[in-house]
Each structure stands twice: as structure tokens, then as C-alpha cells.
C-alpha positions as CSV (number, residue, x, y, z in Angstrom):
1,M,116.2,-36.5,12.9
2,A,119.1,-37.7,15.1
3,L,122.4,-38.3,13.2
4,T,125.2,-40.1,15.1
5,F,128.7,-41.1,14.1
6,D,130.9,-43.7,15.7
7,P,134.5,-42.8,14.5
8,A,135.8,-46.2,15.9
9,K,133.5,-48.2,13.7
10,H,133.1,-45.4,11.0
11,E,129.4,-46.0,11.3
12,Y,126.6,-43.6,10.8
13,R,123.2,-43.9,12.3
14,C,120.1,-41.8,11.5
15,D,117.4,-42.3,14.1
16,G,119.1,-45.5,15.3
17,A,119.3,-47.1,11.9
18,V,122.7,-47.7,10.3
19,V,123.0,-45.7,7.0
20,P,126.0,-45.9,4.5
21,G,128.7,-43.3,4.4
22,V,130.1,-41.6,1.4
23,T,133.4,-43.6,1.3
24,E,131.6,-46.8,1.8
25,I,129.3,-46.2,-0.9
26,I,132.0,-45.1,-3.4
27,R,134.2,-48.2,-2.4
28,A,131.2,-50.5,-2.9
29,A,130.6,-49.1,-6.4
30,G,134.2,-50.0,-7.2
31,L,135.5,-46.5,-7.2
32,A,138.9,-46.3,-5.3
33,I,139.1,-43.9,-2.5
34,V,142.1,-45.7,-1.1
35,P,144.9,-45.9,-3.7
36,P,146.4,-49.3,-4.6
37,G,149.3,-50.0,-2.3
38,A,148.0,-47.9,0.5
39,T,148.7,-49.4,3.8
40,D,147.5,-49.0,7.3
41,W,150.4,-46.6,7.8
42,H,149.2,-44.4,5.1
43,M,145.7,-44.4,6.3
44,G,147.0,-43.5,9.9
45,R,149.1,-40.7,8.5
46,G,146.0,-39.4,6.7
47,R,144.2,-39.4,10.1
48,V,147.1,-37.6,11.8
49,V,147.0,-34.9,9.2
50,H,143.2,-34.5,9.5
51,E,143.5,-34.2,13.2
52,A,146.4,-31.7,13.1
53,T,144.8,-29.4,10.4
54,A,141.5,-29.5,12.4
55,L,143.4,-28.3,15.6
56,Y,145.2,-25.8,13.5
57,D,141.8,-24.3,12.2
58,K,140.5,-24.2,16.0
59,N,143.7,-22.3,16.8
60,D,144.7,-25.2,19.2
61,L,147.7,-27.0,17.4
62,D,151.1,-27.5,19.0
63,E,153.1,-27.9,15.9
64,S,155.9,-29.7,17.8
65,S,153.4,-32.4,18.8
66,V,152.7,-33.3,15.1
67,D,154.1,-36.7,14.1
68,P,157.2,-36.2,12.1
69,E,155.9,-38.2,9.1
70,A,152.9,-35.8,9.0
71,R,154.7,-32.5,9.5
72,G,155.2,-31.8,5.7
73,F,151.6,-32.3,5.0
74,V,150.6,-30.1,8.0
75,A,153.1,-27.4,6.9
76,A,151.4,-27.5,3.5
77,Y,148.0,-27.0,5.0
78,I,149.4,-24.0,7.1
79,A,151.0,-22.5,3.9
80,F,147.6,-22.9,2.0
81,R,145.6,-21.1,4.9
82,K,148.3,-18.3,5.0
83,T,148.3,-17.9,1.2
84,A,144.5,-18.1,0.9
85,G,144.1,-15.5,3.9
86,A,140.6,-13.9,3.8
87,D,139.8,-15.9,0.6
88,V,138.7,-18.8,2.9
89,E,136.4,-18.8,5.9
90,I,136.0,-21.9,7.9
91,K,132.4,-22.5,8.7
92,E,132.4,-26.1,9.9
93,I,135.2,-28.7,10.6
94,E,134.4,-32.4,10.1
95,T,130.7,-32.1,10.9
96,P,128.6,-35.3,10.1
97,R,125.6,-34.7,7.9
98,Y,122.9,-36.7,6.4
99,N,120.8,-36.7,3.0
100,R,117.3,-37.8,3.8
101,E,116.4,-38.1,0.1
102,L,119.1,-40.5,-0.9
103,R,119.7,-41.9,2.7
104,Y,123.5,-41.4,3.1
105,A,125.7,-39.8,5.5
106,G,129.0,-38.2,5.3
107,T,131.5,-36.0,7.0
108,P,133.0,-33.2,4.9
109,D,136.5,-32.1,5.9
110,R,135.5,-28.5,5.8
111,Y,132.5,-26.4,4.8
112,V,133.9,-22.9,4.0
113,K,133.3,-19.7,2.4
114,W,135.7,-19.6,-0.5
115,R,136.0,-16.1,-1.9
116,G,132.5,-15.4,-0.4
117,Q,131.0,-18.5,-1.9
118,P,129.8,-21.6,0.1
119,A,132.0,-24.6,-0.7
120,V,133.1,-28.2,0.2
121,L,136.8,-28.4,1.0
122,E,138.3,-31.9,1.0
123,L,142.0,-32.3,2.3
124,K,144.0,-35.1,0.7
125,S,147.4,-36.3,1.6
126,G,147.9,-38.4,-1.6
127,A,147.6,-38.0,-5.3
128,P,144.4,-36.8,-7.1
129,E,142.0,-39.5,-8.0
130,V,138.9,-39.6,-10.3
131,A,136.8,-40.9,-7.2
132,H,137.6,-37.7,-5.3
133,R,135.2,-35.9,-7.6
134,A,132.4,-38.2,-6.7
135,Q,133.3,-37.8,-3.2
136,T,133.2,-33.9,-3.3
137,S,130.0,-34.2,-5.1
138,A,128.5,-36.5,-2.5
139,Y,129.5,-33.9,0.2
140,Q,128.0,-31.2,-2.0
141,G,124.6,-33.2,-1.6
142,L,125.0,-32.8,2.2
143,I,125.7,-29.2,2.2
144,T,124.0,-26.5,0.1
145,C,127.2,-25.0,-1.7
146,G,128.1,-24.3,-5.2
147,L,131.9,-25.0,-5.2
148,R,133.6,-28.4,-4.6
149,L,137.2,-28.0,-3.7
150,A,140.1,-30.7,-3.2
151,L,143.3,-29.5,-1.6
152,Y,146.2,-31.8,-2.1
153,L,148.9,-31.6,0.6
154,K,152.4,-32.7,-0.3
155,S,155.0,-34.1,2.1
156,D,157.3,-31.3,1.1
157,G,155.1,-28.6,2.4
158,H,153.7,-27.6,-0.9
159,W,150.0,-27.9,-1.9
160,S,147.7,-27.6,-4.9
161,L,144.0,-26.7,-5.1
162,E,141.7,-28.4,-7.5
163,T,138.2,-27.2,-8.3
164,H,135.7,-30.1,-9.3
165,K,133.3,-28.8,-11.9
166,D,132.2,-31.7,-13.9
167,P,128.3,-31.8,-13.6
168,N,128.4,-35.6,-14.2
169,D,130.0,-36.3,-10.9
170,W,126.6,-36.0,-9.0
171,P,124.8,-38.5,-11.2
172,I,127.8,-41.0,-10.8
173,F,127.5,-40.6,-7.0
174,V,123.6,-40.9,-7.0
175,A,124.1,-44.1,-9.3
176,A,126.6,-45.6,-6.7
177,C,124.2,-44.7,-3.9
178,S,121.2,-46.4,-5.5
179,L,123.5,-49.4,-6.2
180,W,124.6,-49.6,-2.6
181,H,120.9,-49.5,-1.3
182,F,120.0,-52.2,-3.9
183,R,122.8,-54.4,-3.0
184,H,122.1,-54.0,0.7
185,A,118.4,-54.8,0.2
186,H,119.2,-58.1,-1.4
187,G,122.1,-59.2,0.8
188,L,124.7,-58.6,-1.8
189,L,127.1,-56.5,0.4
190,E,129.8,-57.7,2.7
191,V,128.9,-57.6,6.3
192,R,130.8,-54.9,8.0
């Protein structure tokens, strides 16, 4: 199985065939990942924060190079990492993965060991949303792990960590994935 990801198109392919991504599935099901009122500027800021935190985890971040609008969020991530210390061990950073059974792909922000247990860690620079639970559950379906964590980074340098434990999150994502494939098979999805 060959999985590829084109970040410019945000397009996953498995063995050459286009497959849906987690965010695409959740949006098509009517669950909001992008909050109402979010602009391209907000989305761009999120990408900058993700890139900077990935560089930090690779010990390659020049903090003076971080966009001023993103500095507080990046400072929040650095504060989290320093507070967590040995509790968090980064195993993978934004590695695309594929679920053959449900035919979807995604790129979890981090695959970590949290206090010795395998976990998905999603970074968010906005407010908590119900859809984040379906998202972390989808990523858990891509990685064998027992914990789903969402790290909310604030512009003032503060952070909060939420553990997603609701067992109903997975069946909700599975239903959304099934709905996406049904709609796709019958031409009921907008063309990318």
C-alpha cells in the first residue's frame, strides 16, 4: 500500500486512488471543524502554529522567526512541553496514515506516549468544539492507541489539555465516513 499526501491540494491517495481525509469526512457530515466566522487569516495562523510547533519538536525552531500573530500560541505549546516534561514523548509528527477497512486517511498532529501510554495529540489554536472528539477518534482509528488528547493553545501563552473519553465518538465518525462514501458513490458530494 502506497499512501501519498499533497498538502497544497490537501489530497490523500492510496495506491493512486483519491481517498477522503478526516477533515473532509467530518465537514461533509455537517460537523464543523472550522468554526463559524473563521477566515483565511485564522486558517493561515493555524498552519503557522502547526509548522512552528513541529519545528520546536524537531529542535529546529528559531523563535524570532515566528509570525507575531502566532507567537502566543507557540509560547503556549512550549510552556505545555516544558510543564509536561517526561510525561510526553513525541513518537511521530504529522505523519499521514490510512485506514484500509474504512478507506480514509488523515494526518494526526502528534503520535505520542503520554505518561507511558500511546496517544493521539491534536493541537488547536481555537476554542474546543464537539467535532474535535470525532476528529481525535478518527485519528485513533489510524493509530493503535488508547488515549485521545486535544491541546488548546491560547494567544496569551496559556494552554489547556482535554482528554476525549466518550466511546460514542468512534461510531459517530464511522457513520460520517460511511455517509461520505455513500454520497461519493452516488455523486452527492461537491467536486473538490
